[in-house]
N, C-alpha and C positions, 0 to 999 in steps of 0.2 A: 490552603496549599500555596506556597510561593513558587510559581512556575519558573520565574527567572532564576532563582537560586538552584532549583532542581536541574535546570539546563546546564548550569555551570559545573555540575557534578554528574556528567552524563554516565548512565548506567548501561548494562547490556540490553535493557529494554528501550533504549532510545538511540538516536543517531544524529549525525551532523551532515549537512549538505552545503554545497556551493564552494567551499574552499577558501583558504586564507589569502589566495592571490588577489581576490577582489576586495579584501578588507571586510567581507561580510561572511558570517557563519549563520546558518539557520539550523536549529535543532528541533527534533520532534521527540516527544516523550509518550510512550504507550501509557495510557491512563493519565494523560496530562494535557497535551495540546501542542502548540507550535510557539517557539521563541526565536528571536533574532538577536544577533550581536553585530554591532557596527564597529567594534574595536578588536577584532580578531579573537573573540572569546573571553575578554576580560569582564565584560558586563553583558547582561541579557535582558531583553524586553519581551514581554508576552504579546504575541500577535495572533492569538487564537480567535479574535473577532469580538463581537458584542458581548460585554460582560453578562454573565448569568450565574447567580449563586447556586443554581441547581445543576450546573454542568460538571461540577467537581464534587468529590466526596466531602462530607461534612468534617471528617477527621482523617489525618494522614494514616495510611495503613500499608507501609512498604513491605511488611512481613506477611501480610495476608491473614492476620490473626483475627481481624474484625469481620463481621458479615459484609459481603460485597454490596455496595450501593450502586445499583444500575442507574444509568442516565438515559435521557431521551434526546432526540435531535432538537436543537435550539436554533431558530432562524438567525442567520447572520454569524453563527459561530461554528467552528470546526468541531466535529464530535471528538471527545477527549481521547478515545482509543485510537491513536494515530499509529499507523504501521510504516508508512513510507512517505517521503516528501521529495518532490522535484520542482525545479524552477524552469520556466520557459526561457530558453536562451535569448529570446528577443526582448524580454522585459524582466527586470528584477522585481516588478510589482506583481507579476502573475506566477502563482504557485499552485500545485496540485497535491492533495494529501489523500492517501488511501486510509480508510478507517474501518472499524467494526460496524459502522452504520452507513457505508457507501463511500463514494468518491466526492471530494470537495475541491472547489477552485476559488481562489481569491484573485481579483484583478487590481487590487489597491494595496498590496503589501501586507495583507492580513487584517485590515480594519473590518472587512466584511467578507464572509465566506458563504458560498452557495453550494448546496448539495446537488450534484448533477444527476440526471436521469440516465442511468446506465443499463436499463432494461431488465435488471434482476431485482427490482424493488429496492429495499434498503440493504443490498447485498454486502457481504463481508468481503472487502477488497484488500488485497495485499500488494503483489508486485505491480509495478508500473514502469513503462519504458517509453522514451521519446528520443527521436534522433535530431541532433542539432541542424542537420542539413534540410530537414523537413519537419519542423517542430509542431506543425498542426496535426501530424499523425501521431496518435497515442495508442498504446496497447495496455490493457489492464486485465489482471486476473481477479475474478470475482466469484463468490460462492453464494448460492441461495440459502444455505444453512451454515450456522456458526460452528466453531471448532468441536463442540461435544458430539456432533454428528459425523465428523470426518473419519473416513477409513484411513488406516496407516498408523504411524508411530504415535505413541502416547508417552509423555514425559511426566515428571512430578508436578508440573504446572503447565498451563496453556502457553504456547509460544506462537511466533508468527505463522508457523506451518504445522503445528502439532496441537493435539488436544491433551488435556490433563487426564491422567489415568484415573483420577478421582471424579471426573465429570460424568454425569449421568447422560447416556445417549438417548435422546428423545426422538430420534429420526433414523430409520434404517436405510435411508436413501443416500447416505454419505454427504459429501460436501455439495454435490450438484454444481460443480465448478465449470465456468466458461471463460474463454478469452474474448474480450471485447475490444473493438477498434473504433476510434474516432478519426475523421479526416478534417475536422474543423475545430480543433483545440477543445474538444469536449462538449460542444453545443449539441451534437447528436451522436448516437452510437449505433454500431452494428454488432450483433451477437454472431460470432464466427462459428457456424454450425455446418455439419455435413460437408466439410472441406478437408478432411484428414485429421482434424483434432477430435478428441473424445467429446461427445455431447453429454452435458450434465455429468461430468466425471465424479465418481465417489471420492476420488483423491484430490487434494487441493493443488492448485497451481503454485509452484514454489519459485519460479523464476521466469523473467521475460527480459530479453536483451536484443538490441539491434547490433548488427555488424557496424563497427565504427566507420567503415568505408562505404556503406550503402544503406539507405533507409528502406530498401526493398528486401533486405535479408534480415531475418530475425529468428530467434530461437525461444522455445518454451519448455519448461521442465515441470514435472509433477512429482508429488512425494512418493509415488510408487516406482520412481526411477525412469519413467518415460521421458524421452527427449525428442522434440519435434522441431522442424525447421521449415521456413518459407523463403522463397526467392522472388515473390511477387507482392511484397508488402502485406501479406496476410490473407490473400484471397485463397490460396491453396497451401496445405501443409503436408509434410511427409514425416513419418516416424523414422528417426535416425538410429535410435538404439534403445534398448532396455538397460538403463543404468542401474546402479545399486539402489536399493530401497533407501528412503530418507535422503533423496537428492534434493538439496535445499537451495538451488540457485544455479545460475549460469553466468559466466563472464566471457566475453568475446574480446580478444586482443586485436589491435590493428596489425595488418600485414606489413605496414611500412617500417 
C-alpha cells in the first residue's frame, strides 16, 4: 500500500489537519496511518513511524471484498486504524493520534510513535480535544470495547461512531466508554468518573470540544444524543440536553 498516494486522494475515511496557512498538511487514513505534506498537499510523506511489513494489509482491499487482515500494535509505529489527529500548538513535532488500539503520541514529527497508557487498556479511542491556551490539558474519548459491542446506530459498515449492522456483537455491555483527561500532555491520565458524566457508557463518545475562549469550558456528546458540559476543566460535568440520536460531534464557536 502506498500511503503517500492514498493521502493525496483523501477519502471520507481520512482527514487533514493543520491547515494550509502553515504550508504543512497532515493527513490520517483509517486503515492506513499518518502522512505529511510540506508543499500544501502536492506531495505526501508517510510518517507512521518505524516501518513494519505486518502493520498494513498484504493486499489493497478498498471495497472490503477480501477477508479483513487484523494487525497488532508495533513498537514505534502508530496503529494503522487512525481516527483523529491533532498537533500540539507549541511544537510541529508533537502530534497525537487516536486509533482502534489506543492513543499514540510522537515527539519527533512521526519518526517514532509511543502508545500512551490511558487507563482503559488498548482502548478504542476516537475524539480528542486540546486547547491552545493550555495545550498540556487533553480530553480523549475511549471505549473498552470495539464497535461491534456499541449500542446505538448501525450502518452498512463500521464508521468512527457506529458499528456495522453485519458485525457480530460479542459483548452485551456496549462500548464501556469513558472521558479521559491529561494535564501533562499525555504522560499520565485521569479517568473522569462519578462527576456527572456516564460511567462506562454503553454508547460511544462522539464529540469533545473546548470553548475557544476558555480551557475551563468543554463539551462532550454521546451517540445516544446526550450532551454534557463542564466549566472547571473537566472536574465536574452537567447534562445539558438530550439531543437527537446519532449525535456525532460538537462544534463550539468563539463569541468574539
